[in-house]
N, C-alpha and C positions, 0 to 999 in steps of 0.2 A: 624539911620541905621549905622551899621558898614561897613567896606570895603567889596567889592564884588570881588571875583576872579573867573575868568572863564578859563577853559581849554577845548578847543574843539578838539576832536580827530576823526580819522577815525577808527572805530572799537571798539567793546565792551572791548576786553582784554586790549587794549591800555588805555581805560579810567579807567578801574578798577586799572591798574598799576599806572596810574597818581594819582588817588584818594588815593591809599595806600601810595605812597611816599609823597604826599602833607600833609596827616593827620599825618604822622610820623615825618615830618619836623618842624611843628610848631603847636601852639595851635589855631587851626581853626576848623570850623564845616562844614561838608558836608551837605549842605542844599537842594540840588536837584541834579538829574541826568535827563538830557533831551535827548531822543533819536529821531532821524529823519532819515527816509529812503530818501537818496539823489539820484542824477543823477546816472544812472547805477545800482541802487539798493544797493549802498554802505550805510553802517550805520554810521551816524555821531552821536557822543555822546559828550555832553557838560556837564562837572561837574561844579557845583556852590559851592564856598567855601565862608565862612564868618568868620570875626574875626577883630582884629584891623589891621590897614594898614600894619605895619611891618610884622606881622605874615602871613597875606594873601600874601604879596609880596614874602616872603621866601617859603611859601607853593606852590605857583604857579611856582616859579623857580624850586623847587625840582620836582614837579609833571610833569612839562613840559620836564625836562631833562630825567626823567624816561620814559615818553611817547615816546620821540624821540628815545630812546634806543630800545623800544619794537616795535613801529609802526610809524604812521604818525600823527603829530600835525598840525591841520589846523590853530589854533590861540590860543594865551593865553594873558590875559589881567587882570589888576587890576584896579578897579574903587574905588578910595579912599572914596568917598561919592556920592552915586547915586542921581541924581536929583529926586525930588518928583514924577514927572511923570513916571520916570522908575520904581520906587517902586510901584506906584499905578496901572499902566497899564501892567507891565510885571512881576515884582517880586512877586506881590500879589498871583500869581498862585502857588508859591512855599512856601511862608512864612506865616504861620498863624498869624493873628494879624494885618497884614497890610490891610488898607481899599482897597477893590478891586474896580476897574472901571468896571461897569456893562457890558459894551461892551467887555472889555478885558477879564473879568472873563468868559463870554460865549464863546469867541474865544478860550480861554485857555482850557476850558473843551472840546470843540470840537477838538483841536489840540491834547490834551492828548488822547482822544479816538482814533483818527487816528494813533498816533504814537504807541499806545499800540496795535492796531489791525494790524499794519503793521510789527510788530516785534514779534518773538517767544520768545524773552528774557523776563524774568519777570520784572515787573514794580517796579523799586526801586527809584521812584521819591522822596520819602522821607525816610531819614535814620531811 
């Protein structure tokens, strides 16, 4: 598993701007976009980036800076090498080829259905 970069924003436009800046800044892949309707009906959007550690770090820094210019960043973080359980129980929802945990896969499907139903934005979970 390569490094995982996460940028969590408030609002879809902020997330798209973060993703655009991150992808232009370094050789990384956008592996997922996760949308969640939060408290007060706010749309939380997390973009998931993958690549080597240095590239993901540069991409997250650039994406976070652009997102802060446009809107609100909730958090941004780079995980150099995710633990096997993180891969199996969380990331397998987004990355084909990773073995899925049966309970997490079912929960992920339900969560994806809820997040898709709760938002009028198109599902761009996979690039």
